[in-house]
C-alpha positions in Angstrom: 0.0 -0.3 0.1 1.2 3.3 -1.0 2.1 6.1 1.9 0.1 9.2 1.7 1.9 11.8 0.3 1.3 15.3 1.1 -1.0 17.6 -2.1 -0.1 21.3 -2.9 -2.9 23.5 -4.1 -3.2 26.9 -5.0 -6.5 28.0 -3.7 -8.3 31.4 -3.6 -6.8 32.2 0.3 -2.9 31.1 -1.1 -1.6 28.1 -1.0 -3.2 25.0 0.8 -1.3 22.2 1.6 -2.9 18.6 3.0 -0.5 16.9 5.2 -0.7 13.2 6.5 -0.1 12.5 9.9 2.1 9.8 10.2 0.3 8.2 13.7 -3.1 8.2 12.1 -3.9 6.3 8.9 -6.3 8.4 7.0 -5.3 12.0 8.9 -4.5 14.8 7.6 -3.5 18.5 8.4 -4.4 21.3 6.5 -2.3 24.3 6.1 -2.7 27.5 4.3 0.3 29.9 3.6 1.5 28.0 6.7 -1.4 28.6 9.0 -3.1 25.4 10.2 -6.4 25.3 9.4 -8.3 22.1 10.6 -7.0 19.0 11.4 -9.2 15.6 10.3 -9.0 11.6 10.7 -11.5 10.7 8.6 -11.7 6.9 10.2 -12.4 9.2 13.4 -14.3 12.6 13.0 -14.5 13.2 16.7 -10.9 13.0 17.0 -10.2 16.6 17.5 -6.8 17.3 17.5 -6.8 21.1 17.6 -7.5 22.6 21.4 -10.0 25.3 19.9 -11.8 22.5 18.3 -12.3 20.5 21.3 -13.6 23.9 22.5 -16.0 24.4 20.1 -17.1 20.9 20.3 -17.8 21.1 24.2 -20.6 24.0 23.2 -21.9 21.5 20.4 -21.8 18.9 23.1 -23.8 21.4 25.8 -26.0 22.8 23.2 -28.7 20.1 23.3 -28.9 16.5 25.2 -27.4 14.0 24.4 -27.2 12.7 20.8 -30.1 14.6 20.0 -30.1 16.4 16.0 -29.4 20.0 15.6 -29.5 22.5 12.9 -26.2 24.3 12.5 -24.7 27.3 10.8 -20.8 26.7 10.3 -19.2 30.2 8.7 -16.0 28.9 7.7 -15.8 25.7 6.3 -12.0 25.0 6.4 -11.8 21.1 6.0 -15.4 20.9 8.0 -13.9 19.3 11.2 -16.8 20.5 13.4 -19.6 19.5 10.9 -17.8 16.1 10.8 -18.1 15.8 14.4 -21.5 16.7 14.7 -23.0 14.2 12.1 -20.8 11.5 14.0 -22.1 12.6 17.2 -25.5 13.9 16.5 -27.0 11.8 13.7 -30.2 13.5 11.8 -28.5 16.9 12.1 -28.3 19.3 9.0 -25.7 21.6 8.8 -24.7 24.7 6.0 -21.1 24.9 6.3 -20.3 28.6 4.4 -17.0 29.1 3.3 -15.9 31.2 0.8 -12.8 30.0 -0.9 -14.2 27.6 -3.7 -10.8 26.4 -4.7 -10.4 25.5 -0.9 -14.0 23.6 -1.0 -12.9 22.2 -4.1 -10.1 20.4 -2.8 -11.4 18.7 0.2 -14.6 17.9 -1.7 -11.2 15.9 -3.7 -9.1 14.8 -0.8 -10.9 14.7 2.0 -14.5 14.0 0.9 -17.6 14.0 3.1 -19.5 10.4 3.1 -23.4 10.4 1.9 -26.1 10.9 3.6 -24.6 13.3 6.7 -26.6 15.9 6.0 -23.9 18.5 5.7 -24.8 21.3 2.7 -21.8 23.3 1.4 -21.8 26.9 -0.2 -19.3 28.3 -1.3 -19.9 32.2 -0.4 -19.3 35.2 2.2 -20.0 34.6 5.6 -22.0 37.4 6.4 -24.2 38.0 2.6 -24.8 34.1 3.3 -26.3 35.1 6.7 -28.4 37.5 5.7 -30.0 36.0 3.4 -30.7 32.6 5.9 -34.0 31.7 6.7 -34.3 33.7 10.2 -35.0 31.3 13.3 -33.7 28.2 11.6 -30.8 27.5 13.4 -29.9 26.3 17.0 -25.8 26.9 17.0 -23.8 29.6 15.0 -20.5 28.9 14.3 -18.4 31.9 13.6 -14.5 30.2 12.8 -13.8 32.4 9.5 -9.8 33.7 9.4 -8.4 35.3 6.6 -5.1 34.0 6.7 -4.9 34.1 10.5 -7.2 36.8 11.1 -10.9 36.9 11.5 -12.4 39.8 9.1 -13.4 42.9 9.4 -17.3 42.2 8.8 -17.5 39.8 11.2 -16.4 41.6 14.1 -19.2 44.4 14.1 -22.5 44.5 16.0 -24.7 44.9 12.7 -23.3 41.2 12.3 -24.0 40.1 15.6 -27.6 41.5 14.8 -27.6 38.9 11.8 -26.5 36.2 14.1 -29.3 36.4 16.6 -31.8 36.7 13.8 -30.9 33.7 12.5 -31.0 32.0 16.0 -33.7 30.4 17.4 -34.6 32.5 21.0 -32.7 29.3 22.4 -29.9 29.0 20.2 -26.5 29.5 20.8 -23.3 31.2 18.8 -19.7 30.1 19.3 -16.8 32.2 17.8 -13.1 30.5 17.6 -11.3 34.1 18.0 -7.8 34.7 18.6 -5.9 38.0 20.9 -3.6 38.4 23.2 -2.5 41.1 25.7 -3.9 43.7 26.1 -7.2 42.4 24.8 -8.1 45.3 22.7 -9.8 43.5 20.4 -11.1 40.3 22.4 -12.9 43.5 24.9 -14.1 44.9 21.7 -16.1 41.7 20.8 -17.0 41.1 24.6 -18.3 44.3 24.5 -20.1 43.9 20.7 -21.8 40.7 21.7 -23.1 41.9 25.2 -25.1 44.6 23.1 -27.3 41.7 21.2 -27.0 38.6 23.5 -27.7 38.5 27.4 -25.4 35.7 27.9 -21.8 35.6 27.3 -18.9 33.2 28.4 -15.3 32.2 27.3 -13.7 29.6 27.3 -9.3 29.8 26.7 -6.2 28.8 28.5 -5.2 30.6 31.3 -1.8 31.5 30.1 -3.9 33.1 27.1 -6.0 35.2 30.0 -3.0 35.9 32.1 -1.7 37.5 28.8 1.3 35.2 28.6 1.1 34.2 25.2 -1.6 35.4 22.0 -3.7 32.7 21.1 -7.5 31.4 20.6 -10.7 32.0 22.6 -13.9 30.7 22.2 -16.4 33.2 22.5 -20.0 32.1 24.1 -23.2 34.2 23.0 -26.5 33.2 23.7 -29.9 34.7 25.6 -30.9 31.1 26.8 -28.6 30.8 30.1 -25.3 29.0 28.8 -24.3 26.0 31.1 -20.9 26.7 32.6 -20.2 24.3 34.4 -20.8 21.6 32.0 -18.4 23.4 30.0 -16.2 23.9 32.4 -15.8 20.0 33.4 -14.7 19.7 29.7 -12.6 22.3 29.4 -10.5 21.8 32.2 -10.5 17.6 31.1 -8.6 17.9 28.1 -5.3 17.9 27.5 -4.4 21.6 27.5 -7.1 22.4 30.3 -8.7 25.6 29.8 -10.9 27.6 32.2 -15.0 29.1 31.5 -15.1 32.8 32.1 -18.4 34.4 32.8 -20.4 37.1 34.9 -18.4 39.3 37.3 -15.3 37.9 35.4 -16.0 38.8 32.1 -17.6 42.1 32.5 -14.4 43.4 34.1 -12.4 41.9 31.5 -14.3 43.7 29.2 -13.8 46.8 30.9 -15.1 50.0 29.2 -14.3 48.8 25.3 -16.7 50.4 22.7 -19.1 48.5 21.1 -17.8 48.0 17.2 -20.1 49.1 14.2 -19.5 48.0 10.5 -17.9 52.1 10.0 -15.0 51.0 12.2 -14.7 47.2 12.3 -11.0 46.1 12.0 -9.6 42.3 11.6 -8.5 40.8 14.5 -4.9 41.1 15.6 -2.1 39.6 13.3 -0.6 36.6 15.1 3.0 37.8 16.5 5.7 35.7 14.4 5.4 31.6 15.0 1.9 31.6 17.2 0.3 29.7 14.8 2.7 29.0 11.9 4.3 25.3 11.3 7.6 24.9 9.7 
């Protein structure tokens, strides 16, 4: 049997590379211009290599009773890691995946195809434009994981965008976003203020070293009108290989401080990561 070999291809966002994992027979790492985008194990879609993906999965796990199907919108597709997880853990779920990079979608469909009947529909479109055209009250969960290179695009950081998310969610639905920042957390604080202006409940999942400002890293923002099961999220996050904390309530208000709500007219992308923060040599 031939050993899998790396795949290199030009996509809309740069140069994509699929690299096989030598320790797992049908597992692949996707990078774009050297920035890690996704990790997929085709034989075990519940295996989540990236810590931020595990934290998003904790939100999925807490969104409804075990195994209950969900209607999920994924803004940002990559190699469809989280949609595959939802399909495996919540059979019968209906999922829409929105990814602007059509060439990347073609590569993933060719090399990492989703099994027939998985309930996953992929859309080659801008995340916000698709969201604005989506039916109201149609999703239990919206996941924001859009990065242009290593930065969250500006038009997905504003209060107008947050209201668009709220419109698509059902009254007890939940939004979960993968963000990235480091001290003094200007971007993260602005996102907390912005989503607090739209949603009644917020929580944050992150490693203590990131929250203490010791390094740049991923943070998962959770927003909802319904109470967030922070105790359940905290138990799961604490059990990870790289344990994380769940912040909410007064601690989150202190972190937000006097940060201003972001509007479309003054929105900016998330900060450029320091050299080597996410890159792969």
